[in-house]
C-alpha positions as CSV (number, residue, x, y, z in Angstrom):
1,X,9.3,-15.6,19.6
2,X,11.0,-14.1,22.6
3,X,10.6,-10.4,23.4
4,X,13.3,-8.3,25.2
5,X,12.2,-5.4,27.4
6,X,15.0,-2.9,28.1
7,X,14.2,-0.6,31.0
8,X,15.7,2.8,30.2
9,X,13.4,5.4,31.8
10,X,15.5,6.5,34.8
11,X,17.3,9.9,35.2
12,X,20.7,8.5,36.2
13,X,21.3,11.3,38.7
14,X,24.4,9.6,40.2
15,X,26.1,9.8,36.7
16,X,25.8,13.6,36.5
17,X,27.1,15.7,34.8
18,X,27.2,13.0,32.0
19,X,23.4,12.5,32.2
20,X,22.6,16.2,32.1
21,X,22.2,16.1,28.4
22,X,21.4,12.5,27.5
23,X,19.7,9.4,29.0
24,X,21.7,7.1,31.1
25,X,21.4,4.3,28.5
26,X,23.3,6.4,26.0
27,X,26.4,6.8,28.2
28,X,29.3,5.2,26.4
29,X,31.4,2.3,27.6
30,X,34.4,1.3,25.4
31,X,33.3,4.0,22.9
32,X,29.8,2.5,22.4
33,X,26.5,3.6,24.0
34,X,25.2,1.1,26.5
35,X,21.9,0.6,24.7
36,X,23.5,0.2,21.3
37,X,25.8,-2.5,22.6
38,X,22.9,-4.4,24.1
39,X,20.7,-4.2,21.0
40,X,23.6,-5.3,18.8
41,X,24.2,-8.3,21.0
42,X,20.5,-9.2,20.9
43,X,20.4,-9.0,17.1
44,X,23.6,-11.0,16.9
45,X,22.1,-14.0,18.6
46,X,18.4,-13.6,17.8
47,X,17.3,-11.8,14.7
48,X,13.6,-12.4,15.3
49,X,13.4,-11.2,19.0
50,X,11.0,-8.3,19.5
51,X,12.9,-5.5,21.3
52,X,10.9,-3.0,23.4
53,X,12.7,-0.1,25.1
54,X,10.9,1.7,27.9
55,X,12.1,5.3,28.0
56,X,11.3,8.4,30.1
57,X,14.1,10.9,30.9
58,X,15.3,12.7,27.7
59,X,13.1,10.4,25.7
60,X,13.1,12.5,22.6
61,X,16.9,12.0,22.3
62,X,16.5,8.3,22.8
63,X,13.7,8.2,20.2
64,X,15.9,9.8,17.6
65,X,18.8,7.6,18.4
66,X,16.7,4.4,18.2
67,X,15.0,5.4,15.0
68,X,18.3,6.1,13.3
69,X,19.9,2.9,14.7
70,X,17.1,0.3,14.4
71,X,13.6,1.4,13.3
72,X,12.1,-2.0,14.2
73,X,12.5,-1.3,17.9
74,X,9.3,-0.3,19.8
75,X,9.7,2.6,22.2
76,X,7.3,2.8,25.1
77,X,7.2,6.0,27.1
78,X,6.8,6.1,30.9
79,X,5.7,9.7,31.2
80,X,5.7,9.4,35.0
81,X,9.3,8.4,35.2
82,X,10.1,11.0,37.8
83,X,7.5,9.7,40.3
84,X,7.6,5.9,39.5
85,X,10.3,3.2,39.7
86,X,11.2,0.6,37.1
87,X,8.4,-1.8,38.0
88,X,6.0,0.6,36.4
89,X,8.2,0.8,33.3
90,X,8.4,-3.0,33.2
91,X,4.6,-3.2,33.5
92,X,4.2,-0.9,30.5
93,X,6.7,-2.9,28.5
94,X,5.0,-6.2,29.3
95,X,1.7,-4.8,28.1
96,X,3.3,-4.0,24.8
97,X,5.3,-7.2,24.3
98,X,3.9,-10.0,22.2
99,X,2.6,-13.0,24.1
100,X,5.4,-15.4,24.8
101,X,8.7,-15.7,26.7
102,X,10.3,-12.4,27.8
103,X,13.7,-11.2,28.8
104,X,13.8,-8.2,31.1
105,X,17.0,-6.2,31.4
106,X,18.1,-2.9,32.8
107,X,19.7,-0.5,30.3
108,X,22.5,0.5,32.6
109,X,24.2,-2.9,32.5
110,X,27.0,-4.1,30.2
111,X,27.6,-7.8,29.5
112,X,29.8,-10.2,27.7
113,X,28.2,-11.7,24.6
114,X,28.0,-15.1,26.4
115,X,25.5,-13.7,28.9
116,X,23.1,-12.3,26.4
117,X,23.4,-15.4,24.2
118,X,22.7,-17.7,27.2
119,X,19.6,-15.8,28.2
120,X,18.2,-15.7,24.7
121,X,18.6,-19.4,24.5
122,X,16.9,-20.0,27.8
123,X,13.6,-21.9,27.8
124,X,12.7,-22.0,31.5
125,X,12.2,-19.0,33.8
126,X,15.5,-17.9,35.4
127,X,17.5,-15.2,37.0
128,X,21.0,-14.6,35.8
129,X,23.5,-14.8,38.7
130,X,27.2,-14.6,39.4
131,X,28.0,-16.7,42.5
132,X,31.7,-15.7,42.4
133,X,31.1,-12.1,43.5
134,X,29.1,-10.4,46.3
135,X,28.2,-6.8,46.1
136,X,26.3,-5.1,48.9
137,X,24.6,-2.6,46.5
138,X,23.4,-5.3,44.0
139,X,20.3,-7.4,44.1
140,X,21.0,-10.9,45.4
141,X,19.0,-14.1,45.3
142,X,18.7,-17.0,47.8
143,X,18.9,-20.4,46.2
144,X,17.4,-23.4,48.0
145,X,17.5,-26.9,46.5
146,X,18.3,-25.4,43.1
147,X,15.4,-22.9,43.1
148,X,15.4,-19.2,43.7
149,X,13.3,-18.5,46.8
150,X,14.0,-14.8,47.3
151,X,15.5,-11.7,45.6
152,X,16.5,-8.6,47.5
153,X,19.4,-6.2,48.1
154,X,19.1,-7.0,51.8
155,X,20.7,-10.5,51.7
156,X,23.9,-11.1,53.6
157,X,26.8,-13.0,52.1
158,X,26.3,-16.7,52.6
159,X,26.7,-20.0,50.7
160,X,23.1,-19.9,49.5
161,X,23.3,-16.3,48.3
162,X,24.2,-15.4,44.7
163,X,24.5,-12.0,43.1
164,X,21.9,-11.1,40.5
165,X,23.3,-9.5,37.4
166,X,20.0,-7.8,36.5
167,X,18.8,-9.8,33.5
168,X,15.9,-12.2,33.7
169,X,13.9,-14.6,31.6
170,X,10.3,-15.6,32.2
171,X,8.4,-18.1,30.1
172,X,4.9,-17.4,28.8
173,X,3.0,-18.4,31.9
174,X,5.4,-16.9,34.4
175,X,5.5,-13.6,32.4
176,X,1.7,-13.5,32.7
177,X,1.9,-14.1,36.4
178,X,4.5,-11.4,36.8
179,X,2.4,-8.9,34.9
180,X,-0.6,-9.6,37.2
181,X,1.6,-8.9,40.2
182,X,2.7,-5.6,38.7
183,X,-0.8,-4.7,37.8
184,X,-1.9,-5.2,41.4
185,X,0.8,-2.7,42.5
186,X,-0.4,-0.2,39.9
187,X,-4.0,-0.6,40.9
188,X,-3.1,0.1,44.5
189,X,-1.1,3.2,43.3
190,X,2.1,1.7,44.7
191,X,4.3,2.9,41.9
192,X,7.7,3.5,43.4
193,X,8.9,-0.1,43.4
194,X,11.7,-2.0,41.8
195,X,10.9,-4.7,39.3
196,X,12.6,-7.1,41.6
197,X,9.9,-6.6,44.3
198,X,7.4,-8.1,41.8
199,X,9.9,-10.9,40.9
200,X,10.3,-11.6,44.7
201,X,6.5,-12.2,44.9
202,X,6.7,-14.4,41.8
203,X,9.4,-16.7,43.1
204,X,7.3,-17.4,46.2
205,X,4.6,-19.0,43.9
206,X,6.6,-20.3,40.9
207,X,9.8,-22.3,40.5
208,X,12.4,-19.9,39.0
209,X,16.0,-21.2,38.4
210,X,19.3,-19.4,38.9
211,X,21.3,-19.2,35.7
212,X,25.0,-19.1,36.5
213,X,27.4,-16.8,34.6
214,X,30.4,-16.6,36.9
215,X,33.6,-16.1,34.9
216,X,31.9,-13.7,32.4
217,X,32.3,-10.0,32.5
218,X,29.4,-7.8,33.5
219,X,28.9,-4.5,35.2
220,X,25.9,-2.5,36.5
221,X,26.6,1.2,36.1
222,X,25.0,3.3,38.8
223,X,27.6,6.0,39.4
224,X,30.9,7.5,38.0
225,X,33.0,5.0,39.9
226,X,31.1,2.1,38.3
227,X,31.5,3.7,34.9
228,X,35.3,4.0,35.4
229,X,35.5,0.3,36.3
230,X,33.4,-0.7,33.3
231,X,35.7,1.3,31.0
232,X,38.6,-0.7,32.3
233,X,36.8,-4.1,32.3
234,X,35.5,-3.7,28.7
235,X,38.2,-1.7,27.1
């Protein structure tokens, strides 16, 4: 059984005033909250996947929403969301998830069905990418001989660089290795790190594949401009 960890603890300050009264993941695109759309897509293609949402900011609102929408979802609370980054949220999610393969996804992203379906069907560790677009603000990966060798925002546009679309799958063994990396950061009190920093450590040790989704719609929503683009893209 796969588990899906949805990272939804952040404040979403660049989306204010919309996030003054609700978590970022409850912002609507095409008249549907981001997190509801994602959960419906997961349920559509995999009824038995365990869904774990890691919340923090305005978590009581998120808790009420999830309970009314799908009571089988586990909500994990990152009470230190103001002083930690999403690696710590991911670590908490991994410690709750059943043993087995695991998808990790940010709650501020919106995807075509084909992307979610493709990742749920994946059996080998991979990073979802779109090689047809390059965005300076997005995470990118370097691919050498068919294997991801680095993930970072600070990668210049080149033939071996692909844009990450912020959804990942790790098999049972790689998920365990990723958790150990995150636990090491936690034990060293290095808590203000992106999940991708741990993934970057993992790809130095383990073969992780790129999973190509160019031609499909997706959008990471960090600010009001992104939200306006997403509304047009998914209307």
